[in-house]
Backbone as JSON, one array per atom type, in Angstrom:
{
  "sequence": "XXXXXXXXXXXXXXXXXXXXXXXXXXXXXXXXXXXXXXXXXXXXXXXXXXXXXXXXXXXXXXXXXXXXXXXXXXXXXXXXXXXXXXXXXXXXXXXXXXXXXXXXXXXXXXXXXXXXXXXXXXXXXXXXXXXXXXXXXXXXXXXXXXXXX",
  "N": [[3.4, -6.8, 13.4], [6.09, -5.64, 11.28], [6.83, -2.4, 11.3], [8.62, -0.47, 10.62], [9.96, -2.19, 8.44], [7.89, -2.32, 6.89], [7.78, 0.3, 6.01], [10.12, 0.86, 5.01], [9.71, -0.72, 2.55], [8.01, 0.54, 1.35], [9.26, 2.96, 0.67], [10.93, 2.21, -1.17], [9.16, 0.98, -3.04], [7.03, 3.14, -3.73], [8.74, 5.36, -4.0], [10.46, 8.57, -2.68], [9.71, 11.85, -2.59], [10.77, 15.3, -2.71], [9.05, 17.13, -3.44], [6.15, 18.89, -5.17], [4.65, 16.61, -7.51], [2.96, 15.29, -10.8], [1.14, 12.41, -10.35], [0.8, 9.42, -12.09], [-1.58, 9.43, -12.82], [-2.28, 12.03, -13.23], [-2.5, 13.65, -10.89], [-2.03, 15.4, -8.45], [0.92, 15.29, -5.99], [3.1, 14.1, -3.29], [6.2, 13.31, -1.64], [5.65, 10.38, -0.16], [4.24, 8.58, -1.75], [2.09, 10.44, -1.08], [-1.04, 11.45, -1.97], [-2.13, 14.83, -2.92], [-4.17, 16.14, -0.71], [-7.74, 18.27, -0.55], [-7.54, 19.36, 2.0], [-5.44, 19.55, 2.71], [-2.27, 21.62, 3.35], [-0.77, 21.96, 1.3], [-2.23, 22.18, -0.71], [-2.86, 23.99, -2.83], [-0.58, 23.93, -4.31], [2.08, 24.73, -6.65], [3.03, 22.2, -9.52], [6.51, 21.04, -8.77], [6.82, 22.65, -6.58], [8.73, 22.63, -3.48], [8.96, 20.67, -0.78], [9.31, 20.01, 2.56], [11.35, 17.76, 4.28], [10.38, 17.12, 6.9], [7.58, 17.57, 6.42], [6.84, 15.84, 4.38], [7.21, 13.25, 5.84], [5.58, 13.24, 7.96], [3.09, 13.15, 6.43], [3.33, 10.73, 5.55], [3.39, 9.37, 7.67], [1.08, 9.44, 8.57], [-0.64, 8.46, 6.19], [0.31, 5.87, 6.28], [-0.9, 4.81, 9.01], [-3.46, 4.99, 8.44], [-3.25, 3.66, 6.25], [-2.95, 0.83, 7.71], [-4.93, 0.82, 9.59], [-7.27, 0.69, 7.7], [-7.02, -1.93, 6.66], [-7.49, -3.3, 8.89], [-9.85, -2.83, 9.22], [-10.97, -3.86, 7.0], [-10.3, -6.68, 6.77], [-11.55, -7.49, 9.18], [-11.97, -9.59, 11.97], [-10.08, -11.24, 11.0], [-7.59, -10.25, 10.39], [-6.09, -9.69, 12.85], [-4.93, -12.4, 13.37], [-3.53, -13.01, 11.1], [-0.03, -13.62, 9.89], [2.41, -11.51, 10.68], [4.26, -11.03, 8.18], [1.95, -11.62, 6.16], [0.28, -9.27, 7.04], [1.92, -7.23, 6.91], [2.42, -7.39, 3.69], [-0.29, -7.04, 2.73], [-0.61, -4.47, 3.83], [1.14, -2.84, 2.26], [0.1, -3.49, -0.14], [-2.54, -2.25, 0.09], [-1.76, 0.73, 0.53], [-1.35, 1.33, -1.94], [-3.2, 0.61, -3.6], [-5.66, 1.24, -2.02], [-8.83, 0.92, -0.01], [-10.86, -0.14, -1.06], [-10.44, -1.1, -4.1], [-9.02, -2.98, -2.76], [-10.55, -4.42, -2.05], [-11.88, -5.81, -4.03], [-10.58, -7.8, -5.14], [-11.81, -10.25, -4.61], [-11.51, -13.55, -4.82], [-8.62, -13.42, -3.95], [-8.89, -12.95, -1.31], [-10.57, -14.37, 0.0], [-9.06, -16.67, 0.08], [-7.23, -15.74, 1.61], [-8.33, -15.47, 3.7], [-9.22, -18.2, 4.51], [-6.68, -19.06, 5.22], [-4.78, -20.06, 3.12], [-2.14, -19.17, 1.74], [-0.63, -19.3, -0.6], [-2.91, -19.84, -2.71], [-3.83, -17.36, -2.55], [-1.6, -15.57, -3.48], [-1.81, -16.66, -5.7], [-4.03, -15.55, -6.95], [-3.66, -13.2, -6.53], [-1.65, -12.24, -8.8], [-3.52, -13.09, -10.54], [-4.77, -10.27, -11.64], [-5.66, -6.88, -12.64], [-3.99, -5.07, -11.3], [-1.81, -6.57, -10.7], [-0.77, -6.5, -13.27], [-0.07, -3.99, -13.95], [1.57, -3.25, -12.05], [3.94, -4.49, -12.08], [6.4, -5.8, -11.13], [6.65, -4.64, -7.99], [4.31, -6.07, -7.68], [4.71, -8.98, -8.12], [6.9, -9.49, -6.42], [5.84, -8.76, -3.91], [3.75, -11.06, -4.06], [5.29, -13.46, -4.06], [6.64, -13.22, -1.81], [4.39, -13.82, -0.25], [3.64, -16.38, -0.75], [5.77, -17.57, 0.48], [5.09, -17.7, 2.77], [4.92, -18.78, 6.18], [2.69, -20.8, 7.7]],
  "CA": [[3.94, -6.64, 12.03], [7.17, -4.69, 11.38], [6.37, -1.09, 10.76], [9.86, -0.28, 9.63], [10.22, -2.75, 7.2], [6.99, -1.67, 5.76], [8.12, 1.72, 5.71], [11.09, 0.78, 4.06], [9.73, -1.29, 1.37], [7.15, 1.64, 0.52], [9.83, 3.97, 0.13], [11.14, 1.88, -2.09], [8.07, 1.19, -4.14], [6.4, 4.34, -4.31], [9.96, 6.62, -3.83], [10.31, 9.29, -1.98], [10.1, 12.85, -4.04], [10.82, 16.48, -1.76], [8.37, 18.15, -4.13], [5.12, 18.1, -6.05], [4.51, 16.51, -8.96], [1.71, 14.64, -10.71], [0.99, 11.03, -10.9], [0.69, 8.67, -13.51], [-2.76, 9.61, -13.23], [-2.22, 13.43, -13.35], [-2.73, 13.96, -9.54], [-0.86, 16.22, -7.39], [1.49, 13.77, -5.38], [4.5, 14.09, -2.77], [6.69, 12.46, -0.4], [5.92, 8.81, -0.25], [3.26, 8.41, -2.43], [1.13, 11.13, -0.7], [-2.09, 12.09, -2.83], [-2.53, 15.5, -2.08], [-6.06, 16.45, -0.62], [-7.89, 19.66, -0.46], [-7.13, 19.68, 3.53], [-3.17, 19.42, 2.65], [-1.65, 22.96, 3.09], [-0.3, 22.11, -0.17], [-3.42, 21.65, -2.17], [-2.94, 24.91, -3.72], [0.75, 24.13, -4.61], [2.32, 24.09, -8.18], [4.19, 21.09, -9.33], [7.9, 21.72, -8.35], [7.1, 23.46, -5.37], [9.36, 21.71, -2.36], [7.97, 20.2, 0.38], [10.1, 19.37, 3.41], [11.37, 16.04, 4.63], [9.43, 16.91, 8.05], [6.05, 17.42, 5.99], [6.92, 14.24, 4.0], [7.75, 11.81, 7.1], [4.36, 13.76, 8.68], [2.05, 13.0, 5.67], [3.22, 9.36, 5.3], [3.17, 8.44, 9.11], [-0.55, 9.5, 8.59], [-0.92, 7.53, 5.21], [0.33, 4.45, 6.92], [-1.66, 4.83, 9.75], [-4.87, 4.81, 7.86], [-3.48, 1.99, 5.51], [-3.32, -0.12, 8.91], [-6.47, 1.11, 9.62], [-8.34, 0.15, 6.81], [-6.63, -3.45, 6.8], [-8.15, -3.85, 9.87], [-11.37, -2.85, 8.87], [-11.63, -4.78, 5.29], [-10.18, -8.35, 7.19], [-12.0, -7.74, 10.39], [-11.35, -9.99, 13.08], [-9.22, -11.93, 10.76], [-6.76, -9.33, 10.53], [-5.04, -9.93, 13.79], [-4.31, -13.8, 13.02], [-2.81, -13.09, 9.93], [1.15, -13.46, 10.19], [3.17, -10.46, 10.56], [4.52, -11.17, 6.9], [1.02, -10.98, 5.22], [-0.24, -8.12, 7.17], [2.82, -6.18, 5.77], [1.85, -7.14, 2.02], [-1.72, -6.09, 2.82], [-0.84, -2.96, 4.04], [1.7, -2.45, 1.05], [-1.01, -3.23, -1.17], [-3.67, -1.19, 0.14], [-1.29, 1.72, 0.29], [-0.88, 1.11, -3.54], [-4.6, 0.34, -4.15], [-7.01, 1.7, -1.58], [-9.57, -0.5, 0.29], [-12.45, -0.02, -2.08], [-9.93, -1.76, -4.79], [-8.41, -4.5, -2.57], [-11.95, -5.46, -1.44], [-12.41, -6.42, -5.19], [-9.73, -9.0, -4.82], [-12.56, -11.42, -4.25], [-10.96, -14.84, -4.46], [-7.79, -13.64, -3.33], [-9.21, -12.56, -0.36], [-11.42, -15.69, 0.51], [-7.77, -17.49, -0.08], [-6.45, -15.16, 2.91], [-9.17, -16.25, 5.17], [-9.01, -19.71, 4.62], [-5.06, -19.11, 5.18], [-4.18, -20.24, 2.25], [-1.31, -18.14, 1.41], [-0.31, -19.83, -1.91], [-3.65, -19.5, -3.71], [-3.78, -15.89, -2.32], [-0.74, -15.11, -4.47], [-2.24, -16.88, -7.27], [-5.63, -14.94, -7.38], [-3.26, -11.46, -6.78], [-1.45, -12.31, -9.92], [-4.69, -12.34, -11.71], [-5.57, -9.09, -11.51], [-5.12, -5.49, -13.3], [-2.78, -4.44, -10.43], [-0.29, -7.1, -11.08], [-0.27, -6.25, -14.81], [0.17, -2.73, -13.81], [2.9, -2.71, -11.07], [4.48, -6.15, -11.98], [7.56, -5.72, -9.82], [6.28, -4.72, -7.14], [3.24, -7.41, -7.49], [5.81, -10.06, -7.8], [7.9, -9.23, -5.18], [4.69, -9.37, -2.64], [3.31, -12.31, -4.26], [6.18, -14.36, -3.84], [6.69, -13.06, -0.32], [2.98, -14.58, 0.14], [3.79, -17.87, -1.09], [6.22, -18.28, 1.1], [4.64, -17.39, 4.4], [4.65, -20.18, 6.91], [1.52, -20.43, 9.06]],
  "C": [[5.02, -5.54, 12.34], [6.79, -3.32, 10.58], [7.58, -0.6, 10.07], [10.37, -0.63, 8.46], [9.31, -2.31, 6.33], [7.36, -0.46, 5.24], [9.07, 1.58, 4.91], [10.99, 0.15, 2.65], [8.73, -0.5, 0.67], [7.57, 2.82, 0.12], [10.5, 3.67, -1.21], [10.14, 1.46, -3.53], [7.71, 2.39, -4.75], [7.47, 5.46, -4.51], [9.6, 7.71, -3.2], [10.81, 10.81, -2.66], [9.6, 14.1, -2.94], [9.93, 17.44, -2.43], [7.12, 17.86, -4.73], [5.38, 17.98, -7.29], [3.36, 15.81, -9.22], [1.62, 13.13, -11.21], [1.0, 10.48, -11.98], [-0.56, 8.88, -13.64], [-3.25, 11.34, -13.44], [-2.39, 14.29, -11.71], [-1.78, 14.28, -8.88], [-0.41, 15.16, -6.35], [2.78, 14.59, -4.47], [4.7, 13.16, -1.83], [6.53, 10.89, -1.0], [4.7, 8.04, -0.88], [1.87, 8.99, -2.11], [0.24, 12.18, -1.83], [-2.35, 13.31, -1.88], [-4.08, 15.99, -2.27], [-6.33, 17.99, -0.37], [-7.43, 19.89, 0.81], [-5.77, 19.82, 3.59], [-3.25, 20.87, 2.57], [-0.74, 22.9, 1.59], [-1.03, 21.81, -1.52], [-3.15, 22.82, -2.96], [-1.58, 25.25, -4.39], [0.73, 24.15, -6.12], [3.03, 22.69, -8.17], [5.37, 21.88, -9.58], [7.87, 22.33, -7.6], [7.9, 22.39, -4.18], [8.77, 21.65, -1.31], [9.42, 19.64, 1.26], [9.98, 18.05, 3.71], [10.43, 15.64, 6.09], [8.15, 16.69, 7.58], [6.04, 15.73, 5.22], [6.82, 13.27, 4.95], [6.11, 12.27, 7.62], [2.92, 13.23, 7.81], [1.97, 11.1, 5.35], [2.7, 8.79, 6.25], [1.37, 8.38, 8.63], [-1.23, 8.26, 7.59], [-0.85, 6.16, 5.7], [-0.31, 4.03, 7.9], [-3.03, 4.31, 9.17], [-4.63, 3.45, 6.95], [-3.58, 0.73, 6.55], [-4.81, -0.34, 9.31], [-7.44, 0.32, 8.91], [-8.18, -1.22, 6.5], [-7.11, -3.87, 7.7], [-9.48, -4.05, 9.87], [-11.88, -3.87, 7.69], [-11.61, -6.19, 6.02], [-10.63, -8.32, 8.21], [-11.48, -8.44, 11.74], [-10.4, -11.57, 12.13], [-7.84, -11.49, 10.66], [-5.61, -9.65, 11.81], [-4.46, -11.42, 14.04], [-3.83, -13.96, 11.86], [-1.0, -12.89, 10.59], [1.47, -12.2, 9.6], [3.48, -10.27, 8.56], [2.92, -10.68, 5.76], [0.41, -10.03, 5.7], [0.89, -6.93, 6.64], [2.56, -6.27, 4.44], [0.61, -6.41, 2.08], [-1.42, -4.94, 3.03], [0.15, -2.22, 3.29], [0.91, -2.46, -0.11], [-2.25, -2.45, -1.18], [-3.17, 0.13, 0.38], [-1.08, 2.24, -1.13], [-2.39, 1.48, -3.89], [-5.67, 1.14, -3.44], [-7.91, 0.11, -0.99], [-10.31, -0.81, -0.44], [-11.58, -1.03, -3.28], [-9.44, -3.28, -4.38], [-9.68, -4.84, -2.0], [-12.12, -6.13, -2.75], [-11.46, -7.75, -5.34], [-10.38, -10.21, -4.34], [-12.02, -13.08, -3.88], [-9.58, -14.94, -3.53], [-7.95, -13.65, -1.6], [-9.89, -13.61, 0.44], [-10.05, -16.48, 0.93], [-7.06, -16.99, 1.33], [-7.33, -15.84, 3.87], [-9.3, -17.52, 5.47], [-7.33, -19.89, 4.92], [-4.21, -20.17, 4.36], [-3.06, -19.71, 0.91], [-1.04, -18.21, -0.21], [-1.61, -19.71, -2.85], [-4.18, -18.04, -3.58], [-3.1, -15.3, -3.27], [-1.15, -15.49, -5.5], [-3.01, -16.1, -8.0], [-4.77, -13.36, -7.5], [-2.66, -11.34, -7.63], [-2.35, -12.38, -10.95], [-5.3, -11.36, -11.67], [-5.09, -8.07, -12.27], [-3.84, -5.26, -12.61], [-1.5, -5.33, -10.82], [0.06, -6.68, -12.25], [0.06, -4.69, -14.54], [1.31, -2.22, -13.06], [3.5, -4.07, -10.95], [5.52, -6.46, -11.32], [7.18, -5.86, -8.98], [5.27, -5.97, -6.8], [4.11, -8.67, -7.41], [6.26, -10.17, -6.61], [6.77, -9.38, -4.08], [4.08, -10.22, -2.75], [4.26, -13.46, -3.96], [6.66, -14.35, -2.4], [5.21, -14.11, 0.28], [3.21, -16.13, -0.02], [4.84, -18.39, -0.12], [6.3, -18.14, 2.57], [4.82, -19.09, 4.96], [3.39, -19.88, 7.68], [1.9, -20.88, 10.54]]
}
């Protein structure tokens, strides 16, 4: 998996914001889609507070590490056998959805385990996620369709 390519894509998909803002659900967020947690130094900061580039990168690196680890857990022994392109797509999806929600893509995940990338893309499109983030989701599903085993 090309981590730099994943990073660049997530910067596009999530944006890069150097201040605290409320996401579409009203949760405090900053950087590259980093949801502020109770353990973060920014936990009590007000919306609009500046966050340094160094802190944005630090939080992103930690979030990306978690996303990769969570994919490895979710897909278990299949993960290392997936082509890099599939891994990159799934890390992007997990970064956006989290493991619990990505695990609910039962038909897509079954297709992935069968190495049926085309069916996985079809099933990925048949989701609330696809309707909510259609441009991002369509781009990812087109990439999935074009994977060569």
